[in-house]
C-alpha positions as CSV (number, residue, x, y, z in Angstrom):
1,M,0.0,0.0,0.0
2,E,3.0,2.3,0.5
3,K,3.6,2.3,-3.2
4,F,0.4,4.2,-3.7
5,R,1.3,6.9,-1.2
6,R,3.8,9.0,-3.3
7,D,3.5,12.1,-5.4
8,S,4.1,11.0,-9.0
9,M,2.5,12.0,-12.2
10,W,3.0,8.4,-13.5
11,L,1.3,6.9,-10.6
12,G,-1.7,9.1,-11.2
13,I,-1.7,8.1,-14.9
14,V,-1.6,4.4,-13.9
15,I,-4.4,4.8,-11.3
16,G,-6.5,6.8,-13.8
17,I,-6.3,4.1,-16.4
18,V,-6.5,1.0,-14.2
19,L,-9.6,1.9,-12.1
20,P,-11.9,2.6,-15.0
21,T,-10.6,-0.4,-16.9
22,V,-11.4,-2.7,-14.1
23,L,-14.8,-1.3,-13.5
24,F,-15.6,-1.3,-17.2
25,S,-14.6,-5.0,-17.4
26,L,-16.9,-5.9,-14.4
27,L,-19.9,-3.9,-15.7
28,F,-19.5,-5.1,-19.3
29,G,-19.3,-8.8,-18.1
30,L,-22.3,-8.4,-15.8
31,S,-24.2,-6.7,-18.5
32,K,-23.6,-9.6,-20.9
33,I,-24.4,-12.2,-18.3
34,F,-27.7,-10.7,-17.1
35,A,-28.9,-9.5,-20.5
36,P,-32.5,-10.7,-21.2
37,E,-33.1,-13.0,-24.2
38,G,-33.1,-11.1,-27.5
39,K,-30.8,-8.4,-26.2
40,E,-27.0,-8.4,-26.4
41,Y,-26.5,-6.2,-23.3
42,L,-28.4,-5.2,-20.2
43,V,-27.1,-1.6,-20.3
44,K,-25.9,0.3,-23.4
45,L,-22.1,0.4,-24.0
46,S,-22.0,4.2,-23.9
47,T,-23.6,4.1,-20.4
48,I,-21.1,1.5,-19.2
49,L,-18.2,3.6,-20.4
50,L,-19.5,6.7,-18.8
51,I,-20.1,5.0,-15.4
52,S,-16.6,3.4,-15.5
53,I,-15.0,6.9,-15.3
54,F,-16.5,7.6,-11.8
55,P,-13.8,5.9,-9.7
56,N,-11.4,8.5,-10.9
57,L,-13.4,11.1,-9.1
58,F,-13.0,9.4,-5.8
59,S,-9.3,8.7,-6.3
60,L,-8.8,12.3,-7.5
61,R,-10.4,13.7,-4.3
62,Y,-8.4,11.3,-2.1
63,Y,-5.0,12.3,-3.6
64,L,-5.7,16.0,-4.0
65,V,-7.6,16.8,-0.8
66,K,-6.6,14.2,1.8
67,L,-3.0,13.5,0.9
68,K,-2.2,16.8,-0.9
69,Y,-0.4,15.0,-3.7
70,D,-0.8,17.4,-6.6
71,R,1.2,15.5,-9.2
72,T,-0.7,12.3,-8.7
73,G,-4.0,14.1,-8.8
74,R,-2.9,15.8,-12.0
75,G,-2.1,12.4,-13.6
76,I,-5.6,11.1,-12.6
77,L,-7.2,14.3,-13.9
78,L,-5.3,14.1,-17.2
79,V,-6.5,10.6,-17.9
80,T,-10.0,11.4,-16.9
81,F,-10.1,14.3,-19.4
82,L,-8.7,12.1,-22.1
83,F,-11.4,9.5,-21.4
84,A,-14.1,12.2,-21.5
85,I,-12.8,13.6,-24.8
86,A,-12.6,10.2,-26.4
87,Y,-16.2,9.4,-25.2
88,F,-17.5,12.6,-26.8
89,L,-15.6,12.0,-30.0
90,I,-16.8,8.4,-30.4
91,F,-20.4,8.5,-29.1
92,L,-21.5,11.9,-30.3
93,N,-20.3,11.1,-33.8
94,L,-17.8,13.9,-34.0
95,I,-15.4,11.5,-35.8
96,K,-17.0,10.4,-39.0
Protein backbone atom coordinates (compact mmCIF):
# COMPACT_ATOMS: atom_id res chain seq x y z
CA MET A 1 0.00 0.00 0.00
CA GLU A 2 2.98 2.25 0.54
CA LYS A 3 3.60 2.27 -3.23
CA PHE A 4 0.40 4.23 -3.73
CA ARG A 5 1.35 6.95 -1.24
CA ARG A 6 3.76 9.00 -3.29
CA ASP A 7 3.46 12.12 -5.39
CA SER A 8 4.13 11.05 -8.95
CA MET A 9 2.46 11.97 -12.23
CA TRP A 10 3.05 8.43 -13.54
CA LEU A 11 1.30 6.90 -10.55
CA GLY A 12 -1.69 9.14 -11.25
CA ILE A 13 -1.75 8.09 -14.89
CA VAL A 14 -1.63 4.41 -13.94
CA ILE A 15 -4.38 4.79 -11.33
CA GLY A 16 -6.46 6.83 -13.78
CA ILE A 17 -6.25 4.06 -16.38
CA VAL A 18 -6.52 0.97 -14.15
CA LEU A 19 -9.60 1.90 -12.08
CA PRO A 20 -11.91 2.64 -15.04
CA THR A 21 -10.61 -0.38 -16.94
CA VAL A 22 -11.37 -2.74 -14.06
CA LEU A 23 -14.83 -1.26 -13.48
CA PHE A 24 -15.61 -1.34 -17.21
CA SER A 25 -14.62 -5.01 -17.39
CA LEU A 26 -16.85 -5.85 -14.44
CA LEU A 27 -19.86 -3.91 -15.70
CA PHE A 28 -19.49 -5.15 -19.26
CA GLY A 29 -19.26 -8.76 -18.13
CA LEU A 30 -22.25 -8.45 -15.82
CA SER A 31 -24.23 -6.67 -18.53
CA LYS A 32 -23.63 -9.56 -20.93
CA ILE A 33 -24.40 -12.22 -18.32
CA PHE A 34 -27.68 -10.71 -17.11
CA ALA A 35 -28.94 -9.54 -20.50
CA PRO A 36 -32.48 -10.69 -21.23
CA GLU A 37 -33.09 -12.98 -24.18
CA GLY A 38 -33.09 -11.14 -27.46
CA LYS A 39 -30.77 -8.42 -26.20
CA GLU A 40 -27.02 -8.40 -26.38
CA TYR A 41 -26.47 -6.22 -23.28
CA LEU A 42 -28.42 -5.22 -20.20
CA VAL A 43 -27.09 -1.63 -20.35
CA LYS A 44 -25.88 0.28 -23.40
CA LEU A 45 -22.13 0.35 -24.00
CA SER A 46 -22.02 4.15 -23.88
CA THR A 47 -23.58 4.12 -20.41
CA ILE A 48 -21.11 1.54 -19.15
CA LEU A 49 -18.21 3.62 -20.45
CA LEU A 50 -19.50 6.75 -18.76
CA ILE A 51 -20.08 4.98 -15.43
CA SER A 52 -16.61 3.43 -15.51
CA ILE A 53 -14.98 6.87 -15.26
CA PHE A 54 -16.53 7.55 -11.82
CA PRO A 55 -13.84 5.86 -9.69
CA ASN A 56 -11.41 8.48 -10.94
CA LEU A 57 -13.42 11.14 -9.13
CA PHE A 58 -13.01 9.41 -5.79
CA SER A 59 -9.32 8.70 -6.26
CA LEU A 60 -8.78 12.28 -7.47
CA ARG A 61 -10.38 13.67 -4.33
CA TYR A 62 -8.38 11.30 -2.13
CA TYR A 63 -5.03 12.30 -3.62
CA LEU A 64 -5.72 16.02 -3.95
CA VAL A 65 -7.64 16.80 -0.77
CA LYS A 66 -6.63 14.19 1.79
CA LEU A 67 -3.01 13.46 0.86
CA LYS A 68 -2.22 16.79 -0.88
CA TYR A 69 -0.38 14.97 -3.70
CA ASP A 70 -0.78 17.39 -6.58
CA ARG A 71 1.23 15.50 -9.19
CA THR A 72 -0.66 12.26 -8.66
CA GLY A 73 -3.96 14.15 -8.81
CA ARG A 74 -2.89 15.82 -12.05
CA GLY A 75 -2.14 12.42 -13.60
CA ILE A 76 -5.58 11.12 -12.65
CA LEU A 77 -7.22 14.30 -13.95
CA LEU A 78 -5.31 14.10 -17.24
CA VAL A 79 -6.48 10.55 -17.91
CA THR A 80 -10.04 11.44 -16.90
CA PHE A 81 -10.10 14.33 -19.37
CA LEU A 82 -8.69 12.11 -22.11
CA PHE A 83 -11.38 9.48 -21.44
CA ALA A 84 -14.08 12.17 -21.51
CA ILE A 85 -12.81 13.64 -24.78
CA ALA A 86 -12.61 10.16 -26.35
CA TYR A 87 -16.16 9.42 -25.18
CA PHE A 88 -17.54 12.57 -26.79
CA LEU A 89 -15.62 12.04 -30.00
CA ILE A 90 -16.77 8.44 -30.36
CA PHE A 91 -20.36 8.49 -29.12
CA LEU A 92 -21.46 11.91 -30.29
CA ASN A 93 -20.26 11.08 -33.79
CA LEU A 94 -17.77 13.90 -33.96
CA ILE A 95 -15.41 11.54 -35.77
CA LYS A 96 -16.97 10.42 -39.04
